[in-house]
C-alpha positions in Angstrom: 117.3 46.1 89.2 121.0 46.0 90.1 122.6 49.2 91.2 126.1 47.7 90.4 126.3 49.7 87.2 125.6 52.8 89.5 122.4 54.1 87.8 122.4 57.3 86.7 119.7 59.7 85.3 122.6 61.8 83.5 122.6 58.9 81.0 120.5 59.4 77.7 119.7 57.1 75.3 122.4 56.8 72.4 119.9 56.3 69.4 117.8 59.1 68.0 114.3 57.5 68.7 112.4 60.8 69.3 108.5 60.2 69.7 106.1 61.6 67.8 102.6 62.0 68.9 100.1 60.4 66.6 96.8 62.0 66.6 94.9 58.8 67.7 96.7 56.3 70.0 96.4 52.8 68.8 98.3 49.7 70.0 100.5 48.5 67.3 103.2 46.6 69.2 104.5 45.2 72.3 105.5 47.9 74.7 108.0 46.0 76.3 108.8 45.7 80.1 108.1 42.9 82.8 104.2 43.2 82.5 103.9 43.6 78.6 102.6 40.6 77.7 99.7 40.9 79.8 99.0 44.5 79.5 96.1 45.5 77.1 94.0 48.6 76.8 90.6 47.0 77.8 89.0 45.4 80.8 87.3 42.2 81.5 87.5 38.5 81.6 90.0 36.8 79.5 89.4 33.5 80.5 86.9 31.1 82.6 87.9 30.7 86.3 86.1 29.5 89.6 87.6 30.8 92.5 87.8 28.3 95.6 86.0 29.3 98.4 87.0 28.0 102.0 85.0 27.5 105.0 86.2 31.0 106.9 83.9 33.6 106.4 86.5 36.0 105.0 87.9 35.2 101.5 91.0 36.6 100.5 92.2 36.4 96.8 95.8 38.2 96.6 99.7 38.3 96.0 102.3 39.3 98.7 103.0 42.7 97.0 103.0 46.0 98.8 99.3 46.3 97.9 98.4 42.7 98.8 100.5 42.9 102.2 98.4 45.6 103.8 95.4 43.3 103.8 97.5 40.3 104.8 98.8 42.5 108.1 95.3 43.5 109.0 93.9 40.1 109.0 96.7 38.8 111.0 96.6 42.1 113.5 92.7 40.8 113.9 93.9 37.3 114.5 96.5 38.2 117.2 93.5 39.8 119.0 91.6 36.3 118.5 88.7 38.4 116.8 85.6 36.2 116.4 84.6 36.1 112.5 87.5 37.7 111.4 89.0 34.0 110.1 89.6 33.7 106.7 91.3 31.7 103.6 93.8 33.5 101.8 94.5 32.3 97.8 97.1 33.4 95.5 96.4 35.4 92.4 99.4 35.5 90.3 99.4 38.7 88.2 102.2 37.5 86.1 100.3 34.8 84.8 97.1 36.4 84.2 95.0 34.8 87.2 93.3 38.7 88.0 91.8 38.2 84.4 90.0 35.0 85.5 86.4 35.5 85.2 85.7 34.8 89.1 88.1 37.2 89.9 86.9 39.9 87.5 83.5 39.3 89.2 84.9 40.4 92.2 87.2 43.0 91.0 86.4 44.7 87.8 89.2 46.8 87.5 91.4 43.3 87.6 93.6 44.2 90.4 94.7 42.5 93.8 93.7 42.4 96.4 90.1 41.6 96.5 87.8 40.1 99.6 84.7 38.4 99.6 82.9 38.5 103.1 80.5 35.5 103.4 79.4 36.2 106.6 75.7 37.4 107.4 76.1 39.2 110.7 74.4 42.3 112.2 76.8 43.9 114.8 75.1 46.6 117.0 78.4 47.6 118.4 80.0 48.6 115.1 77.0 49.1 112.8 77.8 46.3 110.6 74.9 44.8 108.7 74.1 42.5 106.1 70.7 41.6 106.4 70.4 40.0 103.0 73.1 37.5 104.0 74.5 37.6 100.3 78.6 37.6 100.2 79.8 41.2 100.2 82.6 41.9 97.6 85.1 44.5 98.1 88.3 45.7 95.8 90.6 48.3 96.3 93.3 47.6 99.5 92.1 51.3 101.1 88.4 50.2 101.0 89.2 46.8 102.2 91.2 48.0 105.2 88.7 50.7 106.0 85.6 47.9 105.9 87.5 45.3 108.1 88.4 48.1 110.5 84.8 49.5 110.9 83.2 46.0 110.7 85.4 44.8 113.6 85.9 48.0 115.6 89.7 48.0 115.4 92.4 49.9 114.4 90.5 52.8 113.4 89.0 55.6 115.3 85.4 54.9 115.3 84.0 58.1 116.7 83.8 61.2 114.3 86.3 63.6 115.1 89.6 64.5 114.8 91.1 61.1 115.5 89.3 59.6 112.6 89.7 62.5 110.4 93.7 62.2 110.8 93.5 58.1 110.3 91.2 58.6 106.9 93.4 61.4 105.8 96.6 59.7 106.0 94.7 56.6 104.7 93.7 58.3 101.3 97.4 60.1 101.3 98.6 56.7 100.6 96.2 56.0 98.2 96.8 59.1 96.1 100.5 58.8 96.7 101.9 55.0 96.2 100.8 55.2 92.4 103.6 57.5 91.9 106.1 55.1 93.9 104.7 51.9 92.6 103.5 52.7 88.7 105.7 55.6 88.3 109.3 55.2 90.3 108.9 51.3 90.7 108.1 51.0 86.9 110.4 53.0 85.4 113.5 52.3 87.5 112.6 48.4 87.8 110.7 47.3 84.9 111.0 49.5 81.8 112.6 47.7 79.0 115.5 50.3 79.1 116.3 53.2 81.4 114.8 56.7 80.9 116.0 59.8 82.2 112.9 62.1 82.4 110.6 59.6 83.9 113.2 58.2 86.4 113.8 61.8 87.4 110.4 62.7 87.6 109.3 60.0 89.8 112.5 60.0 92.0 111.7 63.5 92.9 108.5 62.9 94.1 109.1 59.7 95.9 111.6 61.7 97.6 109.3 64.2 98.5 107.0 61.9 99.6 109.3 60.4 101.8 110.6 63.8 103.0 106.4 64.3 104.0 106.6 61.3 106.2 109.9 62.1 107.6 108.8 65.7 108.8 105.4 64.1 110.1 107.0 61.0 112.0 109.8 63.7 113.7 107.2 64.4 116.4 104.9 61.0 116.4 105.8 57.7 117.2 103.0 56.2 114.6 101.1 58.3 112.0 98.2 59.2 114.0 99.6 59.5 117.5 102.3 58.2 120.1 100.7 55.6 122.3 100.5 52.0 121.0 96.7 52.4 120.7 97.2 55.0 118.2 98.7 52.3 115.7 95.9 52.1 113.2 95.3 51.2 109.5 97.1 54.4 108.3 100.3 52.8 109.5 99.3 49.7 108.1 98.9 50.7 104.6 101.4 53.3 104.5 104.0 50.9 106.1 103.2 48.3 103.0 104.8 50.8 100.6 106.9 53.0 102.5 108.1 51.2 105.3 109.2 48.5 103.1 110.9 51.1 100.7 113.1 52.4 103.2 114.0 48.8 104.8 115.5 48.1 101.2 112.4 45.5 100.3 111.6 47.5 97.2 113.0 47.7 93.4 116.5 47.2 95.0 116.3 51.2 95.2 117.7 51.8 98.8 120.9 53.4 97.9 119.6 55.1 94.7 116.9 56.7 96.8 119.4 57.7 99.9 116.7 55.9 102.1 119.0 56.3 105.2 118.5 60.0 105.2 114.9 59.6 106.4 115.8 58.5 109.7 112.2 59.0 111.6 110.8 57.1 108.6 113.4 54.6 109.3 112.7 54.5 113.0 108.8 54.2 112.4 109.3 51.4 109.3 111.8 49.2 111.9 109.1 49.5 114.9 106.1 48.5 112.7 108.4 45.5 111.3 109.0 43.7 114.6 105.0 43.4 115.0 104.5 39.8 115.0 101.3 40.3 112.6 103.6 42.3 110.1 106.2 39.7 110.3 103.2 37.0 109.2 101.6 39.2 106.9 104.5 39.7 104.4 105.5 36.1 103.7 101.8 34.9 104.3 101.1 31.7 102.9 98.5 31.9 99.9 96.9 28.7 98.6 96.8 27.9 95.1 93.7 28.9 92.9 93.6 25.5 90.8 
């Protein structure tokens, strides 16, 4: 969304279109917006689709959105360390074309959201506690679950021992999972994708997004990474938060940097720029995804 018109939330719609709540909601018209053609109030597959499966043990089905690049980055960080068994094939699920509603993808993720991962390995690893005796493919959906699964399986980018360090990592991991919908589905939708600007939701979600940025800025004032100051403290909490909030303050999301005054969050800026320089992050944000057909 362009800011050339000095977008202001002080402008209200000129027409008198006060909404009256019905007793029972029904979908009786197109709701408009960028994704209106694929939005429906029902779940499940809408067309038959067989997803390709490559030769690597891990098969990723995703898109290079903030939710998608979280997993891209972790897989590239594992590749940087040459971790055996973390090799992967990555396929593009084009959500604007409805690929997420194909039967093959819905079998992996009944919620029809990217990313989704299938682990075809059948390895028991005593060092990490990973076990898959049956040898059946393991299907994981939700970005936080995928990051946690991979980090624990390979014993990297997460404190493995129960205690304060692990608790802090998981707390920030869950903070992102609970907070980012207000940024993406809230602020991002009404600021960039809604059919017309609306004062109340933009004000509501802008306020919350700035509050979240302030939470991060206050925390990072005394911390190099989300969970510490040493290079070894970089973990999945940084990865999952950077994909949304790091890219936001670097001006990569919604063309909203000026609107949100992201330069005010100097500690988040410092952290975001540092992580953006990591080779795995650079590769992860532009990962080459193979077509599914």
